[in-house]
C-alpha positions in Angstrom: 89.4 100.6 99.7 89.0 97.3 101.6 90.8 95.1 99.1 93.3 95.4 96.3 91.4 95.4 93.0 92.9 94.3 89.7 92.5 97.8 88.4 94.6 99.2 91.2 97.2 96.4 90.9 97.6 97.3 87.2 98.1 101.0 88.1 100.8 99.9 90.5 102.4 97.7 87.9 102.4 100.3 85.2 103.9 103.0 87.4 106.6 100.6 88.8 107.5 99.6 85.2 107.6 103.3 84.1 109.9 104.1 87.0 112.3 101.4 85.8 112.2 102.7 82.3 112.8 106.3 83.5 115.8 105.2 85.6 117.1 103.0 82.7 117.2 99.9 84.9 117.8 96.4 83.8 114.7 94.5 82.8 112.3 94.0 85.7 109.8 91.4 86.9 107.0 92.8 89.1 104.6 90.7 91.1 101.7 92.1 93.1 100.0 90.0 95.7 96.7 90.8 97.5 96.4 90.6 101.3 95.7 86.8 101.1 98.9 86.2 99.2 97.2 85.5 95.9 98.8 86.9 92.7 96.8 89.8 91.3 99.3 90.5 88.5 102.8 89.6 87.4 104.7 91.1 84.4 108.2 90.6 83.1 109.9 93.1 80.8 111.6 91.7 77.7 115.1 90.4 78.5 114.7 89.4 82.2 116.9 86.7 83.4 115.7 83.3 84.6 114.3 83.1 88.1 113.4 86.8 88.3 109.7 86.0 88.6 110.3 83.6 91.5 112.5 86.2 93.2 109.9 89.0 92.8 107.3 86.7 94.2 109.5 85.8 97.1 110.2 89.4 98.0 106.4 90.2 98.0 105.5 87.0 99.8 108.2 87.5 102.5 107.0 91.0 103.1 103.4 89.9 103.4 104.1 86.8 105.4 106.2 88.6 108.0 104.2 91.9 108.0 107.2 94.0 107.1 108.9 95.2 104.0 111.7 93.0 102.8 114.3 95.7 103.6 113.3 95.2 107.3 113.3 91.5 106.8 116.8 91.8 105.3 117.9 93.7 108.5 116.3 91.1 110.7 118.1 88.3 108.8 121.4 90.0 109.6 120.5 90.4 113.3 118.6 87.1 113.7 119.9 84.8 110.9 118.7 81.6 112.7 115.2 82.9 113.1 114.8 84.1 109.5 116.3 80.9 108.3 113.9 78.9 110.4 110.9 80.9 109.1 112.1 80.5 105.5 112.3 76.7 106.1 108.7 76.8 107.4 107.7 78.8 104.3 109.4 76.1 102.2 112.0 78.6 100.9 109.5 81.1 99.6 111.0 84.2 101.4 113.6 86.3 99.7 114.8 88.6 102.5 116.4 91.5 100.5 115.0 94.9 99.6 112.4 95.0 96.8 109.3 93.7 98.6 107.0 96.4 99.8 103.7 96.3 101.7 100.7 98.1 100.1 98.8 100.1 102.8 95.6 102.1 102.6 95.6 103.9 105.9 96.0 101.2 108.5 94.7 98.5 106.2 97.1 96.1 104.5 96.1 95.5 100.9 98.9 93.4 99.7 102.6 93.6 98.6 104.7 94.3 95.6 107.9 92.4 94.8 110.3 93.7 92.2 113.4 91.9 90.8 115.9 92.6 88.0 118.2 95.4 89.0 119.8 96.2 92.4 117.7 95.5 95.4 117.6 99.3 96.2 116.4 100.1 92.7 113.9 97.3 92.8 112.5 98.8 96.0 112.4 102.3 94.4 110.2 101.0 91.6 107.8 99.2 94.0 107.4 102.3 96.1 106.8 104.5 93.0 104.1 102.1 91.8 102.3 102.1 95.1 102.4 105.8 95.6 101.3 106.5 92.0 98.1 104.5 92.9 97.5 106.9 95.8 98.4 104.3 98.4 101.1 104.1 101.1 104.3 102.0 100.7 105.7 100.4 103.8 109.3 99.3 103.4 110.0 98.8 107.2 
């Protein structure tokens, strides 16, 4: 698979949402970006709070822009706050450096990223990983 198709993005979305339902999480927003950073699909469960779509996008965008899952970006922000702050300024504030943004890999090929927001960052990340793996792809959180 050379690129992330809409069909695959929908599989990731459906499985990530199913994981949230299974775990009885708060309502989630899930955004899936292709390797260019273009939105393939975004969905919000009923009852999500305001700004969740922007946060989910920021988690996915940050992971994609920096080439690392947003958990690793979160760790880097703690170790190099000035650097991540400067990068976020260059990105016009579009990075959300907390867990929940996960890279989608097919072997060594980067296909895109998933961003999830709505519950705790750890639970958001669990849903993103579940979606990616259900589509037969590799999730990269680090």
